[in-house]
Wavefront OBJ file of the C-alpha trace (Angstrom):
o trace
v -29.828 26.556 6.751
v -29.824 24.353 9.840
v -27.236 22.038 8.258
v -24.905 24.935 7.444
v -25.336 26.468 10.894
v -24.453 23.209 12.621
v -21.402 22.658 10.396
v -20.261 26.227 10.955
v -20.747 25.909 14.714
v -18.687 22.724 14.736
v -15.685 23.841 12.677
v -15.508 27.248 14.406
v -15.380 25.778 17.898
v -12.067 25.633 19.733
v -12.699 21.996 20.636
v -12.862 21.044 16.950
v -9.533 22.790 16.363
v -8.055 20.705 19.178
v -9.631 17.576 17.663
v -8.081 18.295 14.258
v -4.726 19.006 15.887
v -4.831 15.693 17.787
v -5.665 13.740 14.613
v -2.873 15.489 12.719
v -0.398 14.897 15.540
v -1.183 11.162 15.648
v -0.786 10.934 11.881
v 2.475 12.894 11.726
v 4.202 11.299 14.700
v 3.086 7.688 14.219
v 2.279 7.001 10.577
v 4.332 9.492 8.545
v 7.657 7.855 9.588
v 6.398 4.659 7.891
v 6.197 6.611 4.615
v 9.821 7.702 4.509
v 11.299 4.426 3.274
v 9.922 1.316 1.618
v 10.467 -1.994 3.455
v 13.913 -3.465 2.815
v 14.063 -6.663 0.833
v 15.505 -9.536 2.932
v 18.700 -11.120 1.670
v 19.696 -14.644 2.516
v 22.867 -14.934 4.563
v 23.017 -11.188 5.268
v 22.279 -11.597 8.972
v 24.619 -11.691 11.922
v 24.755 -14.843 14.096
v 21.823 -14.950 16.469
v 19.705 -12.648 14.342
v 16.614 -13.701 12.449
v 14.142 -12.561 9.846
v 11.576 -11.522 12.400
v 8.542 -13.379 13.646
v 4.979 -13.832 12.597
v 1.768 -15.235 14.003
v 0.687 -18.377 12.192
v -2.621 -20.038 13.072
v -1.287 -23.531 12.642
v -3.000 -26.101 14.922
v 0.162 -28.241 14.864
v 2.029 -25.353 16.528
v -0.731 -23.740 18.560
v -2.362 -26.752 20.225
v 0.733 -28.448 21.773
v 2.112 -25.133 23.042
v -1.163 -24.069 24.685
v -1.767 -27.494 26.264
v 1.758 -27.628 27.693
v 1.295 -24.166 29.190
v -2.045 -25.126 30.732
v -0.551 -28.272 32.328
v 2.416 -26.304 33.617
v 0.207 -23.646 35.214
v -2.045 -26.309 36.746
v 0.974 -27.974 38.385
v 2.245 -24.596 39.594
v -1.163 -23.803 41.043
v -1.212 -20.290 39.582
v -2.373 -18.779 36.310
v -1.022 -15.651 34.698
v -3.717 -13.206 33.583
v -3.530 -9.693 32.183
v -6.677 -7.706 32.962
v -6.183 -4.332 31.247
v -2.688 -5.664 30.403
v -1.637 -5.516 34.058
v -0.170 -8.760 35.373
v -2.280 -10.660 37.890
v -1.559 -14.039 39.436
v -4.741 -16.105 39.858
v -5.029 -19.027 42.271
v -8.142 -21.130 41.839
v -10.476 -22.733 44.343
v -10.623 -26.513 44.435
v -13.776 -26.764 42.319
v -12.340 -24.412 39.697
v -9.055 -26.304 39.673
v -11.052 -29.481 39.016
v -12.592 -27.732 36.007
v -9.141 -27.044 34.565
v -8.168 -30.677 35.222
v -11.250 -31.792 33.273
v -10.149 -29.651 30.318
v -6.648 -31.164 30.461
v -8.095 -34.674 30.688
v -10.197 -34.162 27.560
v -7.159 -32.827 25.715
v -4.564 -35.366 26.840
v -6.194 -38.179 28.810
v -4.305 -37.174 31.961
v -6.686 -37.450 34.931
v -6.809 -35.100 37.887
v -5.471 -37.888 40.124
v -2.470 -38.419 37.822
v -1.748 -34.691 37.747
v -2.018 -34.340 41.507
v 0.249 -37.357 42.121
v 3.008 -35.960 39.920
v 5.576 -34.506 42.353
v 8.611 -34.223 40.057
v 7.491 -30.953 38.483
v 10.171 -28.339 37.960
v 9.557 -25.077 36.106
v 11.562 -24.117 33.048
v 14.618 -22.112 34.023
v 18.137 -20.991 33.197
v 20.976 -22.378 35.315
v 24.691 -21.752 35.616
v 26.680 -24.811 34.495
v 30.318 -25.423 35.488
v 32.402 -27.209 32.872
v 35.466 -29.403 33.418
v 37.788 -26.634 32.282
v 36.415 -24.349 34.997
v 34.396 -22.198 32.603
v 30.803 -21.319 33.449
v 27.889 -20.961 31.060
v 24.160 -20.414 31.293
v 22.048 -23.352 30.106
v 18.311 -23.594 29.597
v 16.422 -26.426 31.296
v 12.964 -27.394 30.170
v 10.101 -27.874 32.598
v 9.698 -31.389 34.018
v 6.158 -32.481 33.127
v 4.317 -35.798 33.328
v 4.353 -37.906 30.170
v 1.388 -37.100 27.960
v 0.380 -36.657 24.355
v -2.326 -34.609 22.723
v -5.284 -36.790 21.852
v -5.497 -37.411 18.102
v -9.299 -37.218 18.021
v -9.453 -33.643 19.365
v -10.477 -31.296 16.567
v -9.148 -27.767 16.339
v -12.666 -26.389 16.859
v -13.090 -28.388 20.078
v -9.643 -27.288 21.207
v -10.676 -23.622 20.826
v -13.856 -24.313 22.780
v -11.869 -25.920 25.609
v -9.463 -22.977 25.705
v -12.445 -20.639 26.092
v -13.775 -22.806 28.924
v -10.379 -22.723 30.663
v -10.202 -18.941 30.278
v -13.658 -18.525 31.804
v -12.747 -20.738 34.762
v -9.569 -18.717 35.353
v -11.579 -15.491 35.231
v -10.791 -14.074 31.808
v -7.833 -12.209 30.272
v -5.667 -15.327 30.498
v -3.266 -16.629 27.857
v -6.043 -18.930 26.640
v -8.584 -16.198 25.866
v -9.705 -15.476 22.333
v -7.709 -12.243 22.079
v -4.452 -13.660 23.524
v -4.354 -17.288 22.352
v -2.736 -16.700 18.964
v -0.399 -14.029 20.291
v 0.966 -16.339 23.006
v 1.122 -19.693 21.265
v 1.154 -19.142 17.492
v 4.173 -16.855 17.133
v 7.003 -18.430 15.132
v 10.285 -17.244 13.664
v 10.179 -16.566 9.954
v 12.480 -18.339 7.568
v 14.180 -16.450 4.766
v 11.594 -17.795 2.327
v 8.718 -16.618 4.541
v 10.293 -13.185 5.047
v 10.792 -12.843 1.300
v 7.205 -13.949 0.639
v 5.891 -11.351 3.104
v 8.026 -8.631 1.502
v 6.723 -9.537 -1.952
v 3.188 -9.629 -0.593
v 3.497 -6.131 0.901
v 5.053 -4.656 -2.251
v 2.673 -6.347 -4.687
v 0.721 -3.764 -6.700
v -2.576 -5.249 -5.537
v -1.590 -5.218 -1.853
v 0.527 -2.090 -1.282
v -2.391 0.234 -0.593
v -4.121 -2.316 1.634
v -0.964 -2.953 3.675
v -0.477 0.745 4.383
v -4.186 1.408 4.960
v -4.322 -1.289 7.669
v -1.405 0.337 9.461
v -2.948 3.806 8.946
v -6.250 2.635 10.433
v -4.440 1.015 13.340
v -2.939 4.349 14.415
v -5.882 6.576 13.523
v -8.400 4.228 15.124
v -6.774 4.878 18.510
v -7.274 8.648 18.400
v -10.679 8.459 16.676
v -12.010 6.258 19.477
v -11.652 9.061 22.037
v -11.455 12.534 20.459
v -14.958 12.723 18.866
v -16.548 12.671 22.318
v -14.826 15.971 23.133
v -16.309 17.612 20.035
v -19.772 16.242 20.791
v -19.683 17.091 24.491
v -18.258 20.528 23.729
v -21.123 21.407 21.381
v -23.709 20.197 23.901
v -22.041 22.305 26.592
v -21.990 25.358 24.316
v -25.757 25.109 23.863
v -26.285 24.911 27.603
v -24.033 27.869 28.360
v -25.607 30.094 25.692
v -29.120 28.963 26.746
v -29.753 27.753 23.212
v -31.786 24.875 24.643
v -34.658 27.179 25.567
v -34.690 28.707 22.078
v -34.439 25.342 20.326
v -37.116 23.781 22.521
v -39.557 26.505 21.397
v -38.953 25.895 17.662
v -41.309 23.788 15.572
v -38.516 21.694 14.075
v -38.826 18.026 14.973
v -36.425 16.467 17.472
v -35.586 13.767 14.908
v -34.552 16.299 12.252
v -32.602 18.435 14.711
v -30.566 15.614 16.293
v -29.855 13.842 12.995
v -28.773 17.114 11.376
v -26.450 17.880 14.280
v -25.110 14.311 14.310
v -24.411 14.194 10.569
v -22.808 17.638 10.596
v -20.422 16.527 13.349
v -19.581 13.341 11.429
v -18.875 15.295 8.251
v -16.703 17.878 9.977
v -14.764 15.278 11.983
v -14.163 13.256 8.819
v -12.374 16.154 7.107
v -9.014 15.761 8.974
v -9.185 12.006 8.366
v -9.813 12.481 4.641
v -6.974 14.995 4.341
v -4.454 12.801 6.144
v -5.466 9.755 4.087
v -5.100 11.731 0.840
v -1.623 12.786 1.951
v -0.805 9.155 2.749
v -1.906 8.007 -0.728
v 0.288 10.652 -2.380
v 3.277 9.569 -0.267
v 2.675 5.894 -1.078
v 2.657 6.697 -4.808
v 5.941 8.575 -4.426
v 7.397 5.668 -2.416
v 6.597 3.180 -5.200
v 6.698 5.273 -8.406
v 7.278 2.230 -10.625
v 4.121 0.414 -9.476
v 0.520 0.817 -10.555
v -1.083 1.039 -7.121
v -4.801 0.290 -6.695
v -6.421 2.354 -3.928
v -10.065 1.280 -4.322
v -10.066 -1.531 -1.758
v -7.887 0.510 0.605
v -10.381 3.377 0.604
v -13.258 0.979 1.278
v -11.337 -0.726 4.096
v -10.513 2.629 5.710
v -14.153 3.682 5.654
v -15.356 0.391 7.115
v -12.608 0.514 9.776
v -12.840 4.126 10.977
v -16.332 5.467 10.296
v -18.162 3.066 12.668
v -15.763 4.099 15.445
v -16.445 7.815 14.888
v -20.175 7.170 14.678
v -20.301 5.046 17.841
v -18.207 7.451 19.936
v -20.145 10.501 18.711
v -23.521 8.827 19.209
v -22.672 7.568 22.689
v -21.296 10.987 23.625
v -24.499 12.669 22.435
v -26.726 10.267 24.371
v -24.822 10.570 27.662
v -24.488 14.358 27.273
v -28.233 14.697 26.799
v -29.175 12.180 29.462
v -26.634 13.244 32.115
v -23.944 15.808 31.288
v -21.160 16.456 28.744
v -18.505 16.000 31.429
v -19.891 12.587 32.362
v -19.902 11.620 28.660
v -16.176 12.394 28.464
v -15.510 10.378 31.615
v -17.426 7.328 30.355
v -15.785 7.436 26.927
v -12.359 7.873 28.483
v -12.865 4.737 30.577
v -14.184 2.804 27.572
v -11.236 3.951 25.437
v -8.687 3.014 28.112
v -10.113 -0.478 28.475
v -10.162 -0.947 24.681
v -6.546 0.188 24.289
v -5.223 -1.928 27.136
v -7.139 -5.102 26.251
v -5.818 -5.424 22.675
v -2.544 -6.769 21.369
v -0.894 -4.789 18.564
v -1.762 -7.516 16.059
v -3.422 -10.883 16.026
v -6.188 -10.065 18.506
v -9.144 -8.740 16.516
v -12.195 -9.554 18.603
v -15.909 -9.155 17.908
v -16.499 -6.547 20.590
v -13.485 -4.281 21.167
v -13.966 -0.630 20.198
v -10.403 -0.393 18.869
v -9.149 -2.770 16.165
v -5.386 -3.246 16.040
v -3.108 -4.407 13.209
v 0.155 -2.622 13.874
v 2.218 -4.063 11.032
v 2.562 -3.699 7.279
v 2.681 -7.442 6.884
v 0.674 -10.340 8.333
v -2.005 -9.979 5.681
v -2.959 -13.645 6.044
v -3.439 -13.168 9.773
v -5.810 -10.272 9.072
v -7.664 -12.400 6.536
v -8.069 -15.160 9.123
v -9.672 -12.647 11.479
v -11.631 -10.816 8.787
v -14.911 -12.357 9.963
v -14.375 -10.976 13.478
v -13.370 -7.630 11.971
v -16.547 -7.274 9.901
v -18.795 -8.407 12.745
v -17.043 -5.916 15.028
v -17.462 -2.957 12.677
v -21.048 -3.794 11.730
v -21.842 -4.173 15.420
v -20.612 -0.666 16.169
v -22.464 0.695 13.144
v -25.701 -0.781 14.518
v -24.842 0.463 18.014
v -24.429 4.003 16.693
v -27.904 3.844 15.123
v -29.437 2.609 18.372
v -27.845 5.290 20.562
v -28.807 7.963 18.011
v -32.431 6.864 18.192
v -32.250 6.876 22.005
v -30.794 10.401 21.902
v -33.733 11.591 19.761
v -36.206 10.069 22.227
v -34.498 11.621 25.279
v -34.163 14.982 23.531
v -37.836 14.969 22.562
v -38.702 14.001 26.151
v -36.771 17.027 27.414
v -38.428 19.322 24.883
v -41.842 18.260 26.184
v -40.828 19.502 29.625
v -40.224 16.159 31.319
v -36.575 16.952 31.884
v -37.381 20.389 33.291
v -39.982 18.910 35.644
v -37.465 16.318 36.786
v -34.926 19.043 37.603
v -37.503 20.988 39.649
v -38.500 17.821 41.524
v -34.832 17.087 42.280
v -34.212 20.633 43.585
v -37.300 20.458 45.833
v -36.150 17.089 47.177
v -32.704 18.516 47.987
v -34.252 21.519 49.765
v -36.480 19.304 51.877
v -33.594 17.039 52.838
v -31.531 20.043 53.952
v -34.455 21.412 55.957
l 1 2 3 4 5 6 7 8 9 10 11 12 13 14 15 16 17 18 19 20 21 22 23 24 25 26 27 28 29 30 31 32 33 34 35 36 37 38 39 40 41 42 43 44 45 46 47 48 49 50 51 52 53 54 55 56 57 58 59 60 61 62 63 64 65 66 67 68 69 70 71 72 73 74 75 76 77 78 79 80 81 82 83 84 85 86 87 88 89 90 91 92 93 94 95 96 97 98 99 100 101 102 103 104 105 106 107 108 109 110 111 112 113 114 115 116 117 118 119 120 121 122 123 124 125 126 127 128 129 130 131 132 133 134 135 136 137 138 139 140 141 142 143 144 145 146 147 148 149 150 151 152 153 154 155 156 157 158 159 160 161 162 163 164 165 166 167 168 169 170 171 172 173 174 175 176 177 178 179 180 181 182 183 184 185 186 187 188 189 190 191 192 193 194 195 196 197 198 199 200 201 202 203 204 205 206 207 208 209 210 211 212 213 214 215 216 217 218 219 220 221 222 223 224 225 226 227 228 229 230 231 232 233 234 235 236 237 238 239 240 241 242 243 244 245 246 247 248 249 250 251 252 253 254 255 256 257 258 259 260 261 262 263 264 265 266 267 268 269 270 271 272 273 274 275 276 277 278 279 280 281 282 283 284 285 286 287 288 289 290 291 292 293 294 295 296 297 298 299 300 301 302 303 304 305 306 307 308 309 310 311 312 313 314 315 316 317 318 319 320 321 322 323 324 325 326 327 328 329 330 331 332 333 334 335 336 337 338 339 340 341 342 343 344 345 346 347 348 349 350 351 352 353 354 355 356 357 358 359 360 361 362 363 364 365 366 367 368 369 370 371 372 373 374 375 376 377 378 379 380 381 382 383 384 385 386 387 388 389 390 391 392 393 394 395 396 397 398 399 400 401 402 403 404 405 406 407 408 409 410 411 412 413 414 415 416 417 418 419 420 421 422 423 424
């Protein structure tokens, strides 16, 4: 009876209707257009001059390491470092001791000492210049940056290189081009050849991979909305109980706090999963219609979608419940909104799956190998939020039980008396 009442209360609330509408709107406006046409097969020689077959992120140390080291040397000589906290540009200028730390990183990577770097006065940044030809015609030419002679040390392993990039990022203050989430995006992006573009097309349209390719893109879009909207449902239900004075009635019941909170939590999860299930079923039908000649396997795609999205719903709902019970539903919405904004702004669209970000991004049908490279981070991220949701749920039960015993009521009375005395 309690389970059915909680489910009924959830689905009949206006806030749940708004939640379902938001999920549907995200699905229809962002993902459904991807289902209208299958990716076009690339054809060699079919491009116009200056065009290409797109780009991809390739974690190749031979590409990544020289590009990142050159950038670090260039920024050291310029005396400023570009960072993107919350994706807003910020120019960072380091103190002398911090600048020496960057020089030590460069020295370990290249052998260039701080004294050699500081003595180099012929530095010129990369730029485009107007060139005047003998026939009087002008053209724009690109000039590379003038840097001191150096070479990447052969005995530096890729693992040590990544460690040094993390050290440099910490010295700069975080959110630099050398951070874990931005390193690949900035220095491992390369143009695809025809053969690579064809291989990616065949990979996407392979019977074993079609469902997975589309499910990653589906989860990318849906993960954004599911990392914010559940808190409105949770906070709305908590506020409804307070307005209808259901707290006093519930507090007097013999039902345990553990059973009550878990029942409410699971009912919200079930109800909020319904729009997700319906949109994913629609997506699977559309994918079958898009590739009628292929025998598509959806098993792994379903599992991936569950692992990707359910921990996000659980964490947001659990955190919303805890803050609503401990403080207020409005404060829970504010906190989750700030958390969501930071998560959205701190992620690249692809190639930046970190161990801690609430939102996981992979905004492309392709780049399956890139996702596989970051699969360890992905699983640690999702399992971390699954564990977090369990912890905050347990904390909510404890706080709720504490309030039922009268501690919360006594605290409110004490606070009111304190306010009265201060006014007097």
